[in-house]
C-alpha positions in Angstrom: -29.8 44.6 -0.8 -26.1 44.4 -1.4 -24.7 41.1 -2.7 -22.7 39.0 -0.2 -19.1 39.3 -1.2 -17.4 36.1 -2.4 -14.7 34.6 -0.3 -11.2 34.3 -1.8 -11.2 30.5 -1.4 -13.3 27.5 -2.5 -14.9 25.4 0.2 -14.0 22.2 -1.7 -10.4 23.1 -1.7 -10.3 23.6 2.1 -12.1 20.3 2.6 -9.8 18.5 0.3 -6.7 20.0 1.9 -8.0 18.8 5.3 -8.3 15.2 4.0 -5.0 15.3 2.2 -3.2 16.5 5.4 -5.0 13.9 7.5 -4.0 11.1 5.0 -0.3 12.1 5.2 -0.4 11.7 9.0 -2.1 8.2 8.8 0.2 5.3 9.3 1.1 3.0 6.3 -0.4 -0.4 6.4 1.9 -2.7 8.3 0.9 -5.9 6.6 0.1 -7.0 3.0 -3.7 -7.0 2.9 -5.9 -9.7 1.4 -7.6 -6.9 -0.4 -4.6 -6.3 -2.6 -3.3 -9.8 -3.2 -5.3 -10.1 -6.4 -3.4 -7.1 -7.9 -1.9 -8.1 -11.3 1.6 -6.8 -10.6 4.1 -8.6 -8.3 6.3 -5.5 -8.3 3.6 -3.2 -7.1 2.8 -5.5 -4.2 6.4 -5.6 -3.2 7.0 -1.9 -3.5 3.9 -1.0 -1.5 4.6 -3.5 1.2 8.2 -2.2 1.4 6.8 1.4 1.6 9.0 2.2 -1.3 6.0 3.9 -3.0 3.4 5.4 -0.8 0.4 6.5 -2.9 -0.9 10.0 -2.1 -4.5 10.6 -3.3 -6.1 14.0 -3.9 -8.7 15.1 -1.4 -11.6 14.3 -3.7 -10.6 10.7 -4.1 -10.1 10.4 -0.4 -13.7 11.5 0.1 -14.8 8.9 -2.5 -13.0 6.3 -0.3 -14.8 7.6 2.7 -18.1 7.3 1.0 -17.4 3.6 0.3 -16.5 3.0 3.9 -19.6 4.8 5.2 -21.8 2.7 2.8 -20.9 -0.4 4.7 -23.0 0.6 7.7 -26.0 1.4 5.5 -25.8 -2.0 3.7 -25.5 -3.9 7.0 -28.5 -2.0 8.3 -30.5 -3.0 5.2 -29.5 -6.7 5.4 -30.5 -6.8 9.1 -33.8 -5.2 8.2 -34.7 -8.1 5.9 -33.8 -10.7 8.5 -30.1 -11.5 8.1 -28.0 -12.2 11.2 -25.0 -10.0 10.4 -22.2 -9.8 13.0 -18.6 -8.6 13.4 -19.1 -5.3 11.5 -17.7 -1.8 11.8 -15.3 -1.4 14.7 -15.9 -5.0 15.6 -14.7 -6.4 12.3 -13.0 -9.8 12.4 -9.3 -9.8 11.5 -8.0 -12.6 9.3 -4.4 -13.4 10.3 -2.6 -15.7 7.9 0.6 -15.6 9.9 3.7 -13.8 8.7 3.0 -10.5 7.0 -0.5 -11.3 5.5 -3.8 -10.2 7.0 -7.0 -8.4 6.5 -10.4 -7.3 8.0 -13.7 -8.8 7.0 -16.6 -6.4 6.4 -18.9 -8.8 8.3 -20.0 -12.4 8.9 -23.6 -13.4 8.1 -24.6 -16.2 10.4 -28.0 -16.8 8.9 -30.7 -15.4 6.7 -29.2 -15.2 3.1 -32.2 -15.9 0.8 -31.9 -19.4 -0.6 -29.3 -20.4 1.9 -30.8 -19.2 5.2 -28.8 -21.5 7.4 -25.4 -21.1 5.7 -22.8 -18.9 7.1 -21.3 -16.3 4.7 -18.4 -13.9 4.6 -19.9 -10.4 3.8 -18.0 -8.2 1.3 -19.4 -4.7 0.5 -18.1 -2.5 -2.3 -19.3 0.7 -4.0 -19.0 1.2 -7.8 -19.3 3.9 -10.4 -22.0 3.3 -13.0 -19.5 2.0 -15.6 -17.9 -0.4 -13.1 -21.3 -1.5 -11.8 -22.6 -2.2 -15.3 -19.6 -4.3 -16.1 -20.0 -6.2 -12.8 -23.7 -7.0 -13.6 -22.7 -8.2 -17.1 -19.7 -10.4 -16.2 -19.9 -11.2 -12.5 -17.4 -10.6 -9.7 -14.7 -13.1 -10.7 -14.2 -11.8 -14.2 -15.1 -8.1 -13.6 -13.4 -7.6 -10.3 -10.8 -10.4 -9.8 -9.1 -8.5 -6.9 -12.4 -8.5 -5.0 -12.9 -12.2 -5.9 -9.4 -13.1 -4.5 -10.1 -11.1 -1.4 -13.2 -13.1 -0.6 -11.4 -16.4 -1.3 -8.7 -15.5 1.2 -11.3 -14.4 3.8 -13.2 -17.7 3.4 -9.9 -19.5 3.8 -8.9 -17.5 6.9 -12.4 -17.7 8.6 -13.0 -21.3 7.5 -16.3 -20.3 5.9 -17.2 -21.8 2.5 -19.5 -19.1 1.1 -19.3 -15.3 0.6 -22.0 -12.8 -0.2 -20.8 -9.9 -2.4 -22.9 -6.8 -2.2 -22.2 -4.0 -4.6 -23.8 -0.5 -4.6 -23.9 1.7 -7.6 -23.1 5.2 -6.4 -24.9 6.8 -9.4 -28.4 5.4 -8.9 -28.2 3.2 -5.7 -28.8 -0.1 -7.6 -27.7 -3.2 -5.8 -25.9 -6.3 -7.2 -25.5 -9.4 -5.1 -23.6 -12.6 -5.8 -22.9 -15.6 -3.7 -19.4 -16.9 -4.1 -18.2 -20.5 -3.5 -15.0 -21.1 -1.7 -12.1 -22.3 -4.0 -9.3 -23.5 -1.8 -6.9 -23.8 -4.8 -7.3 -20.1 -5.6 -7.1 -19.1 -2.0 -3.9 -21.0 -1.4 -2.3 -19.8 -4.6 -2.7 -16.1 -3.6 -1.7 -16.7 0.0 1.5 -18.3 -1.2 2.0 -15.4 -3.5 1.7 -13.0 -0.6 4.1 -15.0 1.5 6.7 -15.1 -1.3 6.5 -11.4 -2.0 6.7 -10.3 1.6 9.8 -12.3 2.2 11.5 -11.6 -1.1 14.7 -9.5 -0.6 14.9 -8.4 -4.3 12.4 -6.4 -6.3 10.4 -8.6 -8.7 10.1 -7.7 -12.4 7.3 -5.4 -13.5 4.1 -6.5 -15.2 5.4 -4.7 -18.3 8.6 -2.9 -19.4 6.5 -0.6 -21.6 5.8 2.7 -19.8 2.6 3.2 -21.9 1.2 -0.2 -20.9 -2.4 0.4 -19.6 -1.8 -1.2 -16.2 1.3 0.9 -15.7 0.3 4.3 -17.1 -1.6 5.4 -14.0 0.2 3.4 -11.4 1.8 5.2 -8.4 5.0 3.3 -9.1 5.3 4.5 -12.7 8.2 6.9 -12.0 10.1 4.3 -10.0 9.6 1.6 -12.7 9.8 3.6 -15.9 11.2 7.1 -14.9 13.7 8.0 -12.2 13.9 4.5 -10.8 14.5 6.1 -7.4 12.4 5.7 -4.3 11.3 8.9 -2.6 10.8 7.1 0.8 13.4 6.6 3.5 12.3 4.1 6.2 13.4 0.8 7.5 11.7 -1.2 4.8 13.6 0.7 2.0 16.9 0.1 3.8 19.4 -2.5 2.6 20.0 -3.5 6.2 16.5 -4.7 7.0 14.9 -8.1 6.3 11.3 -9.3 6.6 11.1 -12.4 8.7 8.6 -15.4 8.5 7.1 -14.6 11.9 5.8 -11.2 10.7 8.7 -9.2 12.2 11.5 -7.2 10.7 15.2 -7.6 11.5 17.9 -4.9 11.3 21.4 -6.3 10.6 23.0 -2.9 11.2 21.9 -2.8 14.8 21.7 -6.6 15.2 18.1 -6.1 16.3 15.0 -8.4 15.8 11.4 -7.1 15.9 11.9 -3.5 14.8 8.9 -1.6 16.3 6.5 -0.2 13.7 7.1 3.4 14.7 10.8 2.9 14.1 10.2 1.2 10.8 8.3 4.3 9.6 11.0 6.7 10.6 14.2 4.8 9.7 17.5 5.8 11.3 20.7 7.7 10.3 22.4 4.4 9.4 19.8 3.9 6.5 21.3 2.6 3.3 19.1 2.7 0.2 18.1 -0.7 -1.0 20.1 -1.4 -4.2 16.9 -2.2 -6.2 15.4 1.2 -5.4 18.1 3.3 -7.0 19.1 3.8 -10.6 22.8 3.8 -10.1 25.5 1.1 -10.3 27.4 0.2 -7.1 31.1 0.5 -6.5 33.2 -1.3 -3.9 31.6 -0.5 -0.5 33.6 1.3 2.1 32.6 -1.2 4.8 29.7 -3.6 5.5 27.5 -0.7 6.6 28.3 1.9 3.9 27.3 1.5 0.3 28.9 3.4 -2.6 26.8 4.5 -5.6 28.1 5.9 -8.9 26.0 9.0 -9.3 26.9 11.2 -12.3 30.2 9.2 -12.6 31.1 10.1 -9.0 31.4 7.7 -6.1 28.9 8.7 -3.4 29.1 7.0 -0.1 25.7 6.2 1.5 25.3 5.4 5.2 25.5 7.2 8.5 26.3 10.7 7.4 29.5 12.5 8.2 31.8 14.9 6.2 32.2 12.4 3.4 29.2 10.0 3.7 25.8 11.1 2.6 22.6 10.1 4.3 19.8 8.5 2.3 17.5 11.5 2.7 20.2 13.7 1.3 20.7 11.4 -1.7 16.9 11.1 -2.4 16.5 14.8 -2.0 19.3 15.9 -4.4 21.5 13.1 -5.8 23.4 15.4 -8.1 24.3 17.8 -5.2 25.7 14.8 -3.3 27.7 13.7 -6.3 29.1 17.1 -7.0 28.9 19.2 -3.8 30.3 22.8 -4.0 33.3 23.5 -1.9 31.4 25.5 0.6 29.0 22.6 1.1 31.9 20.3 1.9 33.2 22.8 4.4 29.8 23.1 6.1 29.5 19.3 6.3 33.0 19.1 7.8 32.8 22.0 10.2 29.1 22.0 11.3 27.8 18.5 10.4 25.7 20.1 7.7 23.3 18.2 5.5 21.9 18.6 2.0 18.2 19.1 2.3 17.1 19.5 -1.4 
């Protein structure tokens, strides 16, 4: 019997490419989630909320995330099997809306049946862990081992007006379970809620957690290049535009078009009048041409940024190739003037 010929591709590569492509099409989170408010770095929270850094994960990691999401249904099924009254799960999850730009979705609400507190209502939070992470969680407890998860539960308890939470952790390596009941701490919840409100409404970029590019919390951060390298965003959308402002009611305002309540789809695309937010570029500013056109000093050349024409460069042009915008060859200048040409990379 002849051997089946090997294909010229790997199945895993195809699966991972599928998930990576799907992820790129997914919309960015509109609000700052309760699940991230315990993050140690103010700047990371501001950058991610502003869509100035959009983290792109490899397919394998996206499949890991999917496994964690799929585990929720299994855990809920097990909890119900031992008599817990678990509601508002899966597609029916309760949304916590804190007003403004802060929100989140609760894994579930246990109305009754938690051993030792059968009549007490609990927020349900389900997480999966690697063996190393799980062992640390068992040793130190959720507040010390996973402070971001602890803050998330505090905010959910505040938002849902429930004073207990049940944390259920699953070890992905051997299916061990760790459970912990968490008591509501209003001081902690209010502290992090105020942090979120402050950062979402802040017009200027906060300082980083460290100025050292080798700092352990910075080394593998998706914002490492923006903070410690090029200092230039790669994203052009309404939230990276100098003309836009986050409002207290949860909306965004565009000064350029004198418009309140910019629709989310428009926020994600931006417009031709986009001007790069001054904190998201590495260059000094010169005297602006007018109130809608900024001028950056790139390679010692004055580069106008705004609605593009023969002498003004659009934000996508500058992000794509700042040096070409600073020193365009003569034929490029001619193409821009004669055919409304653009620099694309």
